[in-house]
C-alpha positions as CSV (number, residue, x, y, z in Angstrom):
1,M,-207.6,31.9,-112.0
2,R,-206.4,28.6,-110.4
3,E,-203.8,27.9,-107.7
4,V,-202.0,24.7,-106.8
5,I,-203.4,23.1,-103.6
6,P,-200.5,22.6,-101.2
7,L,-199.3,19.0,-100.9
8,R,-200.0,18.9,-97.2
9,E,-203.7,19.4,-98.1
10,R,-203.6,16.6,-100.7
11,R,-203.2,13.5,-98.4
12,I,-204.1,11.1,-101.1
13,D,-201.3,12.5,-103.3
14,I,-198.9,12.0,-100.4
15,A,-199.8,8.3,-100.3
16,I,-199.5,8.1,-104.1
17,L,-196.0,9.7,-103.9
18,I,-194.9,7.2,-101.3
19,F,-196.2,4.4,-103.6
20,C,-194.3,5.8,-106.6
21,L,-191.1,6.4,-104.5
22,M,-191.2,2.7,-103.5
23,N,-191.8,1.5,-107.0
24,L,-189.3,3.5,-108.9
25,P,-186.0,2.4,-107.3
26,F,-187.0,-0.9,-105.6
27,I,-189.6,-2.7,-107.7
28,V,-188.6,-1.4,-111.2
29,Y,-184.8,-1.2,-111.0
30,F,-184.1,-4.1,-108.6
31,V,-187.0,-6.7,-108.8
32,D,-187.9,-6.1,-112.5
33,F,-184.3,-5.8,-113.6
34,E,-183.5,-9.1,-112.0
35,Q,-186.1,-10.8,-114.2
36,I,-184.9,-9.0,-117.3
37,A,-181.2,-9.9,-116.5
38,I,-182.1,-13.5,-115.7
39,P,-184.9,-14.4,-118.1
40,D,-184.6,-18.2,-117.3
41,Y,-184.4,-19.1,-113.6
42,Q,-183.5,-22.7,-114.3
43,A,-180.5,-21.6,-116.4
44,F,-179.4,-19.4,-113.6
45,L,-179.6,-22.3,-111.1
46,A,-177.3,-24.3,-113.4
47,S,-174.7,-21.6,-113.8
48,H,-175.0,-19.3,-110.8
49,I,-173.6,-16.5,-112.8
50,Y,-174.9,-13.2,-111.4
51,P,-175.7,-10.3,-113.7
52,A,-173.9,-7.0,-113.5
53,W,-177.2,-5.5,-112.2
54,P,-179.0,-5.9,-109.9
55,P,-176.5,-6.8,-107.1
56,P,-176.4,-10.4,-105.8
57,W,-178.2,-9.6,-102.6
58,A,-181.2,-8.3,-104.7
59,V,-181.1,-11.4,-107.0
60,N,-181.0,-13.7,-103.9
61,M,-183.9,-11.8,-102.3
62,V,-186.1,-12.1,-105.4
63,H,-185.3,-15.8,-105.7
64,W,-186.0,-16.4,-102.0
65,W,-189.4,-14.7,-102.4
66,G,-190.2,-16.8,-105.5
67,N,-189.2,-20.0,-103.8
68,K,-191.1,-19.2,-100.6
69,F,-194.3,-17.6,-101.9
70,D,-194.4,-16.9,-105.6
71,P,-193.7,-19.7,-108.2
72,L,-195.0,-17.5,-111.0
73,L,-192.1,-15.1,-110.4
74,L,-189.6,-17.9,-111.0
75,A,-191.6,-19.6,-113.8
76,R,-191.6,-16.4,-115.9
77,P,-194.1,-17.4,-118.6
78,P,-194.3,-15.1,-121.7
79,F,-197.2,-13.0,-120.4
80,W,-195.2,-12.4,-117.2
81,K,-192.2,-11.2,-119.1
82,V,-194.3,-8.8,-121.0
83,T,-195.6,-7.3,-117.8
84,I,-192.0,-6.9,-116.5
85,W,-190.9,-5.1,-119.7
86,V,-194.0,-2.8,-119.4
87,D,-193.0,-2.1,-115.8
88,A,-189.4,-1.3,-116.8
89,L,-190.1,0.7,-120.0
90,Y,-193.4,2.5,-119.2
91,F,-194.1,2.4,-115.5
92,G,-190.5,3.2,-114.4
93,P,-190.5,6.5,-116.3
94,F,-194.1,7.2,-115.3
95,Y,-193.1,6.9,-111.6
96,A,-190.3,9.4,-112.1
97,F,-192.6,12.0,-113.8
98,A,-195.4,11.3,-111.3
99,I,-193.2,12.0,-108.4
100,Y,-192.4,15.4,-109.8
101,A,-195.9,16.1,-110.9
102,Y,-197.8,15.0,-107.8
103,A,-195.3,16.8,-105.5
104,R,-195.7,20.0,-107.5
105,G,-199.4,19.7,-108.4
106,K,-198.9,19.6,-112.2
107,E,-202.1,18.8,-114.0
108,W,-200.4,17.5,-117.1
109,I,-199.9,14.1,-115.3
110,R,-203.7,13.5,-115.4
111,V,-203.9,11.6,-118.7
112,P,-200.7,9.5,-118.1
113,S,-202.1,8.7,-114.6
114,I,-205.4,7.6,-116.1
115,I,-203.6,5.4,-118.6
116,Y,-201.3,4.0,-115.9
117,G,-204.2,3.3,-113.5
118,S,-206.2,1.5,-116.2
119,F,-203.3,-0.5,-117.5
120,L,-202.0,-1.6,-114.1
121,T,-205.5,-2.6,-113.0
122,V,-205.7,-5.0,-116.0
123,I,-202.2,-6.3,-115.4
124,I,-202.7,-7.0,-111.7
125,L,-206.0,-8.8,-112.5
126,C,-204.1,-11.1,-114.9
127,I,-201.3,-11.7,-112.5
128,M,-203.6,-12.4,-109.5
129,S,-205.7,-14.8,-111.6
130,E,-202.6,-16.8,-112.4
131,E,-201.5,-16.6,-108.7
132,Y,-204.8,-18.0,-107.6
133,W,-205.9,-20.5,-110.3
134,G,-203.2,-20.8,-112.9
135,Q,-200.5,-23.4,-113.7
136,Y,-198.0,-21.5,-111.4
137,H,-200.5,-20.7,-108.6
138,T,-199.2,-19.9,-105.1
139,K,-199.7,-22.1,-102.1
140,N,-199.7,-18.9,-100.0
141,V,-202.8,-17.1,-101.2
142,Y,-203.1,-14.8,-98.2
143,V,-199.4,-13.7,-98.4
144,M,-199.6,-13.1,-102.1
145,T,-202.9,-11.2,-101.8
146,L,-201.4,-8.9,-99.1
147,A,-198.1,-8.5,-101.0
148,N,-200.0,-7.5,-104.2
149,L,-202.7,-5.4,-102.5
150,P,-200.9,-2.1,-103.1
151,W,-200.8,-2.8,-106.9
152,A,-204.5,-3.6,-106.8
153,V,-205.5,-0.5,-104.7
154,F,-203.2,2.3,-105.9
155,P,-204.0,2.0,-109.7
156,V,-207.7,2.4,-109.0
157,L,-207.0,5.2,-106.5
158,I,-204.8,7.0,-109.1
159,L,-207.4,6.5,-111.8
160,L,-210.3,7.8,-109.8
161,R,-208.2,10.7,-108.4
162,N,-207.4,11.9,-111.9
163,L,-210.9,11.7,-113.4
164,A,-211.6,15.2,-111.9
165,P,-210.8,18.0,-114.4
166,H,-208.5,19.8,-111.9
167,P,-207.3,17.3,-109.3
168,F,-204.3,19.5,-108.1
169,T,-205.7,23.0,-108.2
170,R,-208.5,25.1,-107.0
171,E,-210.2,28.3,-108.1
172,V,-208.7,31.4,-106.5
173,R,-211.4,33.5,-105.0
174,S,-210.7,37.2,-105.3
175,A,-212.1,39.8,-103.0
176,P,-215.6,40.8,-104.0
177,L,-215.9,44.1,-105.9
178,P,-217.8,46.8,-104.1
179,L,-221.4,47.3,-105.4
180,T,-221.1,51.1,-105.4
181,A,-218.3,53.4,-105.9
182,P,-216.8,55.0,-102.8
183,A,-218.1,58.5,-102.0
184,P,-215.8,61.1,-103.4
185,T,-213.7,63.0,-100.9
186,P,-214.5,66.6,-100.8
187,A,-211.9,68.8,-102.5
188,V,-210.3,71.2,-100.1
189,A,-209.8,74.7,-101.5
190,P,-206.3,75.9,-101.2
191,S,-206.0,78.4,-98.4
192,S,-204.7,81.8,-99.2
193,P,-201.8,83.2,-97.3
194,A,-202.8,85.6,-94.5
195,P,-202.0,89.3,-95.1
């Protein structure tokens, strides 16, 4: 029989939960949605018409980051747009399920975690290759490396964490059975009433 290891004993899972909690609302539904709502940054600059979502402060924050550090984010070549759609359609729901599963120690998240870890590792390698050497490379290599480090480390961590057959549970050790049966208690003869 197996029991769930309490979350307080699974420190790596606490870090993974924090990563997922940051990604689900902020990265997927603010940063990624900005790039879905504004597929062409140059057209946005000409019109300055803000989308219904995300809010203007989030749009401005993404554009500030792109102008200051990340020209790839503003160029939005086709491969980049594919990664954004994958993030919104697959990784967003994954984060929601992972938050629940990692917090509760549900082992059904293993296979989706292995897929996620493998997939995001490939995506971040493609993105960082473009950031370093591509047409839209950054002039701030150190900033971009540090900014993308969580997406390089956590997918590998999640992948390795879930290669174990039971990453969230442990075997329950029951009390050992006695080797011999206990000695029988002597039967007491009923006493007869005194005359």
